[in-house]
Backbone as a printed PyTorch tensor [residue, N CA C, xyz], in Angstrom:
tensor([[[ 48.4250,  30.9210, 113.5880],
         [ 48.4620,  31.9220, 112.5460],
         [ 48.6220,  31.2090, 111.2020]],

        [[ 48.1040,  31.8040, 110.1670],
         [ 48.1580,  31.2580, 108.8230],
         [ 49.6150,  31.2380, 108.3330]],

        [[ 50.1010,  30.0950, 107.7730],
         [ 51.4940,  30.0210, 107.3280],
         [ 51.8050,  30.9980, 106.1870]],

        [[ 50.8320,  31.2530, 105.3340],
         [ 51.0540,  32.2010, 104.2470],
         [ 51.1960,  33.6180, 104.7800]],

        [[ 50.4440,  33.9350, 105.8030],
         [ 50.5330,  35.2580, 106.4160],
         [ 51.8780,  35.4360, 107.1020]],

        [[ 52.3460,  34.3780, 107.7750],
         [ 53.6530,  34.4490, 108.4290],
         [ 54.7670,  34.6800, 107.4040]],

        [[ 54.6690,  34.0060, 106.2690],
         [ 55.6720,  34.1760, 105.2200],
         [ 55.6350,  35.5990, 104.6800]],

        [[ 54.4490,  36.1270, 104.4800],
         [ 54.3100,  37.4910, 103.9750],
         [ 54.8810,  38.4950, 104.9720]],

        [[ 54.6240,  38.2750, 106.2520],
         [ 55.1380,  39.1730, 107.2880],
         [ 56.6620,  39.1140, 107.3140]],

        [[ 57.2280,  37.9160, 107.1740],
         [ 58.6900,  37.7840, 107.1550],
         [ 59.2960,  38.5210, 105.9670]],

        [[ 58.6500,  38.4090, 104.8120],
         [ 59.1630,  39.0880, 103.6200],
         [ 59.1180,  40.5960, 103.8170]],

        [[ 58.0230,  41.1020, 104.3690],
         [ 57.9030,  42.5400, 104.6060],
         [ 58.9470,  43.0010, 105.6120]],

        [[ 59.1400,  42.2420, 106.6710],
         [ 60.1280,  42.6230, 107.6820],
         [ 61.5480,  42.5860, 107.1160]],

        [[ 61.8530,  41.6080, 106.2820],
         [ 63.1810,  41.5470, 105.6650],
         [ 63.3860,  42.7250, 104.7190]],

        [[ 62.3490,  43.0440, 103.9560],
         [ 62.4480,  44.1750, 103.0410],
         [ 62.6630,  45.4740, 103.8060]],

        [[ 61.9410,  45.6530, 104.8920],
         [ 62.1220,  46.8460, 105.7190],
         [ 63.5130,  46.8930, 106.3400]],

        [[ 64.0150,  45.7360, 106.7580],
         [ 65.3440,  45.6960, 107.3530],
         [ 66.4150,  46.0470, 106.3200]],

        [[ 66.2820,  45.5090, 105.1120],
         [ 67.2450,  45.8340, 104.0530],
         [ 67.1520,  47.3120, 103.7140]],

        [[ 65.9410,  47.8520, 103.6440],
         [ 65.7730,  49.2770, 103.3660],
         [ 66.3950,  50.1450, 104.4480]],

        [[ 66.2470,  49.7400, 105.6910],
         [ 66.8300,  50.5050, 106.7930],
         [ 68.3530,  50.4790, 106.7370]],

        [[ 68.9180,  49.3300, 106.3980],
         [ 70.3800,  49.2260, 106.2860],
         [ 70.8800,  50.0960, 105.1410]],

        [[ 70.1830,  50.0630, 104.0110],
         [ 70.6010,  50.8860, 102.8780],
         [ 70.4800,  52.3780, 103.1910]],

        [[ 69.4230,  52.7640, 103.8760],
         [ 69.2470,  54.1720, 104.2340],
         [ 70.3120,  54.6280, 105.2310]],

        [[ 70.7000,  53.7400, 106.1260],
         [ 71.7030,  54.1000, 107.1320],
         [ 73.1090,  54.1470, 106.5590]],

        [[ 73.3120,  53.5220, 105.4050],
         [ 74.6620,  53.4600, 104.8640],
         [ 74.9270,  54.5110, 103.7880]],

        [[ 74.0510,  55.4940, 103.6640],
         [ 74.2920,  56.5360, 102.6700],
         [ 75.4720,  57.3900, 103.0970]],

        [[ 76.1340,  57.9810, 102.1170],
         [ 77.3810,  58.6990, 102.3780],
         [ 77.2090,  60.1970, 102.4960]],

        [[ 76.4890,  60.6670, 103.4690],
         [ 76.3710,  62.1050, 103.6950],
         [ 77.4520,  62.5230, 104.6830]],

        [[ 78.1020,  63.6150, 104.3650],
         [ 79.1600,  64.0990, 105.2410],
         [ 79.2030,  65.6180, 105.1980]],

        [[ 79.6070,  66.1970, 106.2890],
         [ 79.8040,  67.6370, 106.3420],
         [ 81.2250,  67.9350, 105.8820]],

        [[ 81.3380,  68.9120, 104.9990],
         [ 82.6480,  69.2780, 104.4670],
         [ 83.0670,  70.5920, 105.1010]],

        [[ 84.2580,  70.5880, 105.6650],
         [ 84.7800,  71.7930, 106.2890],
         [ 85.1170,  72.8280, 105.2130]],

        [[ 85.0270,  74.1130, 105.5570],
         [ 85.3020,  75.1530, 104.5640],
         [ 86.6840,  75.0390, 103.9270]],

        [[ 87.6920,  74.6380, 104.6680],
         [ 89.0370,  74.5400, 104.1060],
         [ 89.1890,  73.3250, 103.1860]],

        [[ 88.2450,  72.3640, 103.2250],
         [ 88.2990,  71.2100, 102.3420],
         [ 87.5280,  71.4350, 101.0400]],

        [[ 86.7380,  72.4810, 100.9810],
         [ 85.9150,  72.7220,  99.7960],
         [ 86.7400,  73.1070,  98.5780]],

        [[ 87.9140,  73.6470,  98.7960],
         [ 88.7880,  73.9860,  97.6800],
         [ 89.2120,  72.7570,  96.8940]],

        [[ 89.4050,  71.6450,  97.5860],
         [ 89.7660,  70.3990,  96.9090],
         [ 88.6050,  69.9060,  96.0460]],

        [[ 87.3890,  70.0460,  96.5610],
         [ 86.2160,  69.5820,  95.8320],
         [ 85.8460,  70.5130,  94.6920]],

        [[ 86.2660,  71.7630,  94.7610],
         [ 85.9550,  72.7300,  93.7180],
         [ 87.0630,  72.8070,  92.6710]],

        [[ 87.9510,  71.8540,  92.6580],
         [ 89.0450,  71.8230,  91.6930],
         [ 88.4770,  71.7000,  90.2800]],

        [[ 89.0750,  72.3500,  89.3050],
         [ 88.5570,  72.3030,  87.9360],
         [ 88.4240,  70.8930,  87.3560]],

        [[ 89.2150,  69.9540,  87.8390],
         [ 89.0960,  68.5920,  87.3150],
         [ 87.8420,  67.8910,  87.8000]],

        [[ 87.1530,  68.4680,  88.7830],
         [ 85.9320,  67.8590,  89.3070],
         [ 84.6910,  68.3160,  88.5490]],

        [[ 84.8430,  69.1520,  87.5550],
         [ 83.7040,  69.6770,  86.8030],
         [ 83.3100,  68.6810,  85.7280]],

        [[ 82.0240,  68.3640,  85.6500],
         [ 81.5410,  67.4170,  84.6540],
         [ 81.5700,  68.0180,  83.2620]],

        [[ 81.5990,  69.3420,  83.1430],
         [ 81.5920,  69.9910,  81.8470],
         [ 82.8470,  69.7260,  81.0420]],

        [[ 83.9210,  69.3140,  81.6920],
         [ 85.1610,  69.0410,  80.9750],
         [ 85.0630,  67.7940,  80.1000]],

        [[ 84.2150,  66.8620,  80.4770],
         [ 84.1320,  65.6110,  79.7360],
         [ 82.9150,  65.5520,  78.8200]],

        [[ 82.1380,  66.6100,  78.7680],
         [ 80.9450,  66.5950,  77.9340],
         [ 81.2950,  66.9120,  76.4950]],

        [[ 80.4950,  66.4040,  75.6070],
         [ 80.6730,  66.6900,  74.1980],
         [ 79.9930,  67.9960,  73.8260]],

        [[ 80.0740,  68.3510,  72.5390],
         [ 79.4880,  69.6090,  72.0860],
         [ 77.9790,  69.6270,  72.2810]],

        [[ 77.3160,  68.5100,  72.0040],
         [ 75.8590,  68.4550,  72.1190],
         [ 75.3760,  68.7230,  73.5320]],

        [[ 75.9830,  68.0680,  74.5020],
         [ 75.5600,  68.2600,  75.8900],
         [ 75.9070,  69.6620,  76.3750]],

        [[ 77.0510,  70.1860,  75.9650],
         [ 77.4210,  71.5440,  76.3500],
         [ 76.4470,  72.5450,  75.7410]],

        [[ 76.0090,  72.2840,  74.5140],
         [ 75.0480,  73.1610,  73.8500],
         [ 73.7110,  73.1610,  74.5890]],

        [[ 73.2440,  71.9670,  74.9580],
         [ 71.9720,  71.8650,  75.6860],
         [ 72.0630,  72.5740,  77.0280]],

        [[ 73.1570,  72.3820,  77.7430],
         [ 73.3190,  73.0620,  79.0340],
         [ 73.3450,  74.5760,  78.8530]],

        [[ 74.0330,  75.0460,  77.8300],
         [ 74.1250,  76.4860,  77.5980],
         [ 72.7600,  77.0660,  77.2740]],

        [[ 71.9630,  76.3520,  76.5080],
         [ 70.6370,  76.8470,  76.1520],
         [ 69.7350,  76.8920,  77.3850]],

        [[ 69.7630,  75.8450,  78.1720],
         [ 68.9040,  75.8120,  79.3570],
         [ 69.3210,  76.8430,  80.3960]],

        [[ 70.5940,  77.1530,  80.4590],
         [ 71.0520,  78.1650,  81.4050],
         [ 70.9340,  79.5660,  80.8310]],

        [[ 70.6870,  79.6560,  79.5340],
         [ 70.5690,  80.9660,  78.9030],
         [ 71.8930,  81.6650,  78.7420]],

        [[ 72.9740,  80.9170,  78.7330],
         [ 74.3030,  81.5280,  78.6320],
         [ 75.0850,  80.8140,  77.5450]],

        [[ 74.9440,  81.2680,  76.3200],
         [ 75.7500,  80.6930,  75.2510],
         [ 76.9300,  81.6040,  75.0000]],

        [[ 77.9980,  81.0260,  74.5810],
         [ 79.1730,  81.8390,  74.2850],
         [ 80.3690,  80.9660,  74.0430]],

        [[ 81.1000,  81.2800,  72.9970],
         [ 82.3030,  80.5430,  72.6990],
         [ 82.0740,  79.2410,  71.9660]],

        [[ 80.8440,  78.7490,  71.9200],
         [ 80.5970,  77.4810,  71.2500],
         [ 80.1450,  77.6760,  69.8150]],

        [[ 79.8670,  78.8950,  69.4040],
         [ 79.4320,  79.1490,  68.0420],
         [ 77.9610,  78.9060,  67.8210]],

        [[ 77.2720,  78.4510,  68.8430],
         [ 75.8430,  78.1680,  68.7000],
         [ 74.9960,  79.3320,  69.1680]],

        [[ 73.7620,  79.3220,  68.7530],
         [ 72.8450,  80.3440,  69.2160],
         [ 71.7220,  79.6660,  69.9850]],

        [[ 71.1460,  80.3780,  70.8910],
         [ 70.0530,  79.8350,  71.6720],
         [ 69.2700,  80.9310,  72.3200]],

        [[ 68.0900,  80.5900,  72.7480],
         [ 67.2260,  81.6210,  73.3120],
         [ 67.0860,  81.5120,  74.8200]],

        [[ 67.5140,  80.4290,  75.4010],
         [ 67.3870,  80.2680,  76.8490],
         [ 66.1470,  79.5090,  77.2500]],

        [[ 65.2140,  79.2810,  76.3030],
         [ 63.9890,  78.5700,  76.6470],
         [ 64.1150,  77.0900,  76.3470]],

        [[ 65.1800,  76.6790,  75.6830],
         [ 65.3760,  75.2770,  75.3680],
         [ 64.8350,  74.8920,  74.0040]],

        [[ 64.2520,  75.8350,  73.2630],
         [ 63.7240,  75.5260,  71.9360],
         [ 64.5850,  76.2340,  70.8900]],

        [[ 65.1250,  75.4800,  69.9910],
         [ 65.9970,  76.0600,  68.9430],
         [ 65.1850,  76.2600,  67.6970]]])
């Protein structure tokens, strides 16, 4: 067999092996209903750490502005 072909095959096999290991090590888990309260804690909300600009953009895209003093139409165009 051609040495260059063997090297290419080894590289492809190593890449596939690394990809398989990475895919197998993902952190998917089933959460029991009684544990969801911990995950739904107000400190877990990303909106608490956002600035005014990001909160404004989210409010416009969701079509729900209020309390921020801004106006929006819900279409994302101001």
